[in-house]
C-alpha positions as CSV (number, residue, x, y, z in Angstrom):
1,M,0.0,-0.3,0.2
2,A,1.0,3.8,-0.3
3,Q,1.9,6.0,2.1
4,F,1.4,9.2,3.3
5,V,4.7,10.8,2.8
6,G,5.3,14.3,4.7
7,V,1.7,14.5,5.8
8,D,1.0,15.6,9.2
9,H,-1.8,13.0,10.5
10,A,-2.5,15.9,13.3
11,M,-4.4,17.2,10.5
12,Y,-6.9,14.5,10.3
13,A,-7.2,14.4,14.3
14,H,-10.8,15.9,14.5
15,S,-12.2,13.3,12.2
16,Q,-11.9,9.6,13.6
17,V,-12.6,8.5,10.1
18,H,-10.3,10.4,8.2
19,A,-7.6,9.7,10.9
20,A,-8.2,5.9,11.0
21,V,-8.2,6.0,7.2
22,A,-4.8,7.8,6.9
23,Q,-3.2,5.8,9.4
24,Q,-4.6,2.6,7.7
25,D,-5.9,1.4,11.0
26,H,-8.7,-0.8,10.0
27,A,-9.6,-2.1,13.5
28,A,-10.5,1.6,14.2
29,L,-12.1,2.3,10.9
30,R,-14.2,-0.9,11.4
31,R,-15.1,0.2,14.9
32,I,-16.1,3.4,14.1
33,L,-18.4,2.3,11.2
34,S,-20.2,-0.3,13.3
35,T,-21.5,2.3,15.6
36,L,-23.3,3.8,12.5
37,P,-26.9,3.1,11.3
38,Q,-26.8,0.5,8.3
39,P,-28.2,1.8,5.3
40,V,-31.6,1.5,4.7
41,R,-32.5,-1.1,1.9
42,P,-35.2,-0.8,-1.1
43,G,-38.3,-1.8,-0.1
44,E,-38.0,-0.7,3.8
45,V,-39.5,2.7,3.1
46,S,-43.1,3.0,2.4
47,T,-44.6,6.3,3.8
48,E,-43.4,9.8,3.7
49,S,-42.7,9.6,7.8
50,Q,-40.5,6.6,6.8
51,S,-38.8,8.6,4.1
52,L,-37.8,11.8,6.5
53,E,-36.6,9.5,9.2
54,A,-34.4,7.7,6.7
55,E,-33.2,10.6,5.1
56,Q,-32.3,12.3,8.4
57,Q,-30.4,8.7,9.2
58,A,-28.6,9.1,6.2
59,D,-27.3,12.8,6.7
60,D,-26.3,11.9,10.2
61,V,-24.1,9.2,8.6
62,S,-22.9,11.3,6.0
63,K,-21.6,13.8,8.5
64,V,-19.2,11.2,9.9
65,I,-18.1,9.3,6.9
66,D,-18.5,12.2,4.5
67,R,-16.7,14.9,6.2
68,R,-14.5,17.2,4.0
69,D,-13.1,19.7,6.4
70,V,-9.8,18.4,6.1
71,P,-7.0,19.9,3.6
72,G,-7.8,19.4,0.1
73,R,-11.5,18.9,0.9
74,E,-11.0,15.3,0.8
75,T,-13.6,12.5,1.9
76,P,-12.1,9.8,4.0
77,L,-13.1,7.9,0.5
78,H,-10.3,10.2,-1.3
79,V,-8.0,9.7,1.1
80,A,-8.5,5.8,1.1
81,V,-8.1,5.8,-2.7
82,R,-5.0,8.0,-2.9
83,L,-3.6,5.4,-0.3
84,G,-4.6,2.4,-2.7
85,D,-6.3,0.9,0.3
86,G,-9.0,-1.3,-0.9
87,D,-10.0,-2.5,2.0
88,A,-10.9,1.0,3.7
89,V,-12.6,1.6,0.4
90,E,-14.9,-1.4,0.7
91,M,-15.6,-0.8,4.4
92,L,-16.6,2.6,3.7
93,M,-18.6,2.0,0.5
94,S,-20.4,-0.5,2.3
95,A,-21.4,1.9,4.9
96,G,-22.8,4.4,2.3
97,A,-20.1,7.0,1.5
98,D,-20.8,9.3,-1.2
99,W,-18.4,8.3,-4.0
100,S,-19.4,11.5,-6.2
101,L,-18.2,14.3,-3.6
102,Q,-15.6,16.4,-5.2
103,N,-12.4,17.4,-3.6
104,E,-10.8,20.9,-3.7
105,Q,-9.4,20.1,-7.3
106,G,-13.1,19.2,-8.5
107,W,-12.4,15.5,-8.7
108,S,-14.6,12.5,-7.0
109,A,-13.0,9.4,-5.7
110,L,-13.9,7.5,-8.6
111,Q,-12.3,9.8,-10.8
112,E,-9.1,9.5,-8.8
113,A,-9.1,6.0,-8.8
114,V,-9.3,5.8,-12.5
115,C,-6.9,8.4,-13.1
116,A,-4.3,6.8,-10.9
117,R,-5.1,3.3,-12.7
118,E,-6.3,1.8,-9.3
119,E,-8.3,-0.6,-11.2
120,E,-9.2,-2.6,-8.5
121,I,-10.3,0.6,-6.3
122,A,-12.3,1.6,-9.1
123,V,-14.3,-2.0,-9.6
124,I,-15.0,-1.6,-5.6
125,I,-16.6,1.8,-5.9
126,T,-18.3,0.9,-9.3
127,R,-20.1,-2.4,-7.5
128,H,-21.3,-0.3,-5.0
129,Y,-22.7,2.6,-6.3
130,Q,-25.8,1.4,-8.5
131,P,-27.2,-0.5,-5.5
132,M,-26.4,2.7,-3.4
133,A,-28.2,4.8,-6.0
134,W,-31.2,2.8,-6.3
135,A,-31.5,2.7,-2.4
136,K,-31.3,6.5,-2.1
137,W,-34.1,6.9,-4.7
138,C,-36.3,4.1,-3.0
139,R,-36.1,5.9,0.4
140,R,-36.8,9.6,-1.1
141,L,-39.5,8.1,-3.4
142,P,-42.6,8.3,-0.7
143,R,-41.6,11.6,-0.1
144,L,-41.3,12.7,-3.7
145,A,-44.8,11.5,-4.2
146,A,-46.3,12.9,-1.1
147,T,-45.1,16.5,-1.9
148,M,-46.4,16.4,-5.6
149,Q,-49.6,14.9,-4.1
150,R,-49.9,18.2,-2.2
151,M,-48.9,20.7,-5.0
152,R,-51.5,22.0,-7.3
153,D,-52.0,20.1,-10.9
154,F,-50.7,22.3,-13.5
155,Y,-49.9,22.1,-17.4
156,M,-46.8,23.9,-18.3
157,E,-44.8,24.7,-21.6
158,I,-41.1,25.5,-22.1
159,T,-40.0,26.3,-25.5
160,F,-36.0,27.2,-26.3
161,H,-33.8,27.9,-28.8
162,F,-30.2,29.5,-29.2
163,E,-29.0,32.6,-31.5
164,S,-26.0,34.1,-31.3
165,S,-24.2,37.2,-33.1
166,V,-20.8,35.8,-32.5
167,I,-21.4,32.1,-33.5
168,P,-23.0,32.0,-37.2
169,F,-25.7,29.3,-37.6
170,I,-25.7,28.2,-34.0
171,G,-29.7,28.1,-34.3
172,R,-29.3,25.4,-36.8
173,I,-26.8,22.9,-34.5
174,A,-28.1,23.7,-30.9
175,P,-30.9,22.0,-29.7
176,S,-34.3,23.4,-29.4
177,D,-37.5,21.9,-28.6
178,T,-40.7,22.4,-26.8
179,Y,-41.5,20.6,-23.4
180,R,-45.1,20.1,-22.7
181,I,-45.4,18.8,-19.0
182,W,-48.5,18.2,-17.4
183,K,-48.9,17.0,-13.4
184,R,-51.6,15.4,-11.8
185,G,-51.8,14.2,-8.1
186,S,-48.1,12.4,-7.7
187,N,-48.1,11.8,-11.7
188,L,-46.2,13.7,-14.2
189,R,-46.0,13.4,-17.7
190,A,-43.5,15.2,-20.1
191,D,-43.8,15.2,-23.9
192,M,-40.7,16.0,-25.7
193,T,-39.0,15.7,-29.4
194,L,-35.1,16.0,-28.8
195,A,-34.1,12.2,-28.5
196,G,-30.1,12.8,-28.7
197,F,-27.3,13.9,-30.8
198,D,-24.7,12.4,-33.0
199,G,-22.0,14.7,-33.7
200,F,-23.7,17.8,-34.9
201,R,-26.7,15.8,-35.8
202,I,-29.8,16.1,-33.7
203,H,-32.3,13.2,-33.3
204,R,-36.0,13.8,-33.1
205,S,-38.3,11.3,-31.9
206,D,-41.9,12.0,-30.6
207,Q,-41.7,10.7,-27.2
208,S,-43.4,11.1,-23.8
209,F,-42.3,10.4,-20.4
210,L,-44.7,9.1,-17.7
211,F,-43.4,9.0,-14.0
212,L,-46.3,7.3,-11.9
213,G,-45.6,8.8,-8.2
214,N,-48.0,6.1,-6.3
215,G,-48.3,3.6,-9.3
216,S,-51.0,2.6,-11.5
217,E,-54.6,2.1,-10.0
218,D,-54.8,-1.7,-10.7
219,G,-51.6,-2.1,-8.9
220,K,-49.4,-3.6,-11.9
221,L,-47.2,-0.7,-12.2
222,A,-45.3,-0.2,-9.1
223,P,-44.9,3.3,-7.3
224,G,-42.2,5.4,-8.7
225,T,-42.6,3.7,-12.3
226,L,-40.9,5.8,-15.0
227,C,-42.7,4.9,-19.0
228,V,-41.3,6.0,-21.8
229,L,-43.7,6.0,-24.7
230,T,-42.2,6.5,-28.6
231,H,-45.5,7.4,-30.2
232,K,-44.3,6.4,-33.8
233,D,-43.3,2.8,-32.9
234,K,-45.9,2.9,-30.4
235,E,-43.9,1.2,-28.0
236,V,-43.8,1.5,-24.3
237,S,-40.7,0.9,-22.1
238,N,-40.0,1.0,-18.5
239,A,-37.1,3.1,-18.1
240,L,-36.1,2.1,-14.4
241,E,-36.6,-1.6,-15.0
242,G,-33.6,-3.8,-13.8
243,A,-32.2,-0.6,-11.9
244,G,-32.3,-2.5,-8.5
245,V,-30.5,-5.4,-9.6
246,Q,-26.8,-5.8,-8.7
247,P,-24.5,-5.8,-12.0
248,S,-22.5,-8.6,-12.7
249,E,-18.8,-8.5,-12.3
250,A,-18.6,-8.8,-16.3
251,E,-20.6,-5.7,-16.5
252,I,-18.8,-4.0,-13.6
253,M,-15.4,-4.2,-15.4
254,Q,-16.9,-3.6,-18.8
255,E,-17.8,0.1,-17.1
256,V,-14.6,0.6,-15.2
257,T,-12.8,-0.5,-18.9
258,A,-14.8,2.3,-20.7
259,M,-14.1,5.0,-17.9
260,S,-10.3,4.5,-18.0
261,R,-10.6,5.0,-21.9
262,T,-12.6,8.2,-21.5
263,N,-11.3,11.7,-21.2
264,M,-11.6,13.0,-17.7
265,Y,-12.7,16.8,-16.6
266,R,-13.6,18.7,-13.9
267,P,-16.7,20.6,-13.7
268,G,-16.1,24.3,-15.5
269,D,-12.8,23.2,-17.3
270,H,-11.8,22.4,-20.4
271,P,-11.7,18.7,-21.1
272,V,-8.3,17.1,-20.1
273,H,-7.1,13.7,-20.6
274,I,-6.7,11.2,-17.7
275,S,-2.7,12.1,-17.3
276,R,-3.8,15.1,-15.5
277,E,0.3,15.8,-14.6
278,N,0.8,16.5,-18.4
279,S,-2.3,19.1,-18.8
280,A,-1.3,22.6,-19.5
281,P,-3.2,25.3,-17.6
282,I,-6.2,26.6,-19.2
283,S,-6.8,30.3,-20.1
284,K,-10.2,31.3,-20.5
285,S,-12.1,34.0,-22.4
286,Q,-15.7,35.9,-22.2
287,L,-17.9,35.5,-25.1
288,D,-21.4,36.9,-25.1
289,M,-23.8,34.2,-26.1
290,H,-27.4,35.6,-26.5
291,F,-29.9,33.5,-25.6
292,L,-33.2,33.9,-27.7
293,C,-36.6,33.2,-26.7
294,S,-36.9,31.2,-23.4
295,V,-40.5,31.3,-22.9
296,L,-42.6,29.6,-20.3
297,H,-46.2,28.8,-20.5
298,I,-47.8,27.6,-17.2
299,K,-51.7,26.4,-17.5
300,E,-54.1,25.1,-15.2
301,F,-56.3,22.0,-15.4
302,P,-59.7,22.8,-16.3
303,E,-62.0,21.2,-13.8
304,K,-63.3,18.2,-15.8
305,L,-60.4,16.7,-17.8
306,K,-60.8,14.4,-21.3
307,L,-59.0,11.5,-21.7
308,D,-56.3,11.0,-24.0
309,N,-56.4,7.7,-25.8
310,S,-52.5,7.7,-26.3
311,L,-51.7,7.2,-23.3
312,A,-52.8,5.3,-20.0
313,Q,-56.4,6.1,-19.0
314,D,-55.7,6.4,-15.5
315,L,-53.7,9.7,-16.3
316,N,-56.6,11.5,-17.6
317,F,-54.4,14.5,-19.0
318,D,-55.8,16.7,-21.4
319,L,-53.5,17.5,-24.1
320,T,-55.9,20.6,-25.7
321,S,-56.9,22.6,-22.5
322,E,-56.8,26.1,-23.2
323,D,-54.6,28.8,-21.3
324,R,-56.4,29.6,-18.2
325,S,-53.9,31.5,-16.0
326,C,-50.7,33.3,-16.7
327,F,-48.0,33.9,-19.3
328,I,-44.4,34.5,-18.5
329,E,-41.6,35.2,-21.0
330,S,-38.0,36.0,-21.2
331,E,-35.9,36.8,-24.1
332,G,-33.0,38.9,-24.7
333,Q,-31.1,37.9,-22.0
334,V,-27.1,38.4,-22.3
335,L,-25.3,35.8,-20.8
336,N,-21.3,35.8,-20.2
337,I,-19.9,32.1,-20.9
338,G,-16.5,31.1,-20.3
339,F,-14.9,29.1,-23.3
340,A,-11.7,27.2,-22.9
341,Q,-9.0,28.2,-25.6
């Protein structure tokens, strides 16, 4: 294992987890983590009150194992990665450490592992983060559904496109679309045509996303189901299908290998290759971009809704409702955007 060279361990004395990791004292780390509540598993939270309690418990655990009040704003997981200590990484991830938190340089623990060619450690983090993300979603879902249920029903349109006096033809290559969003009870529907990009080519597809906060009325669709409807092909798929399944070792290795071949970048910086030591300082200039026609329509539901036959009958969304409330328009805003040279 690597060792901290020339680093004063006293800088980590105020954080027991940092100190145990920095000293590679696995017994002390295991003892500290054993006193913390175990992460809530999917299916153990079903009500809003349970969701609030689980969130508070997760916050309390995070205050212990995700502290960043140390030099470099590194979490204990960052320190374990820098030491190449796979055992400490395994213990921290099992306790619910947040791998996505960034240090002072803007790097997550997983990015540090990939950049340092610590493949085994990257595999450990990757093995844990998908089940952790699913467990977090499941514990927050009842609170989300209850909050949406209390919100007023609405219909909204968001239309956007780009124009610039600096970059010619930006309107032809930049994305543009109109998002139509309906909210009823704890359900949400969003219609859009922007499907993706292939270089400078924009792919279009007439599609709808349906979020069922409390599931379907017949119980066939579980709470939190996210359906994707492709109208042209008349296909319906569950976007979250298999989200809670533990990935196989082959899938984990494939993902780690893909990350190791991908350029890594810090948020806000020009993309740099994984070999960060060879990256030159980045100079930035300011260019004025003209964001034209950012239009927001807000519409209320009429008292009696008509059925939309192209979607699930229980949602009862009316696609042709009149504008009944307000219209908000914001255009001609000049934004300063930093571009790397």
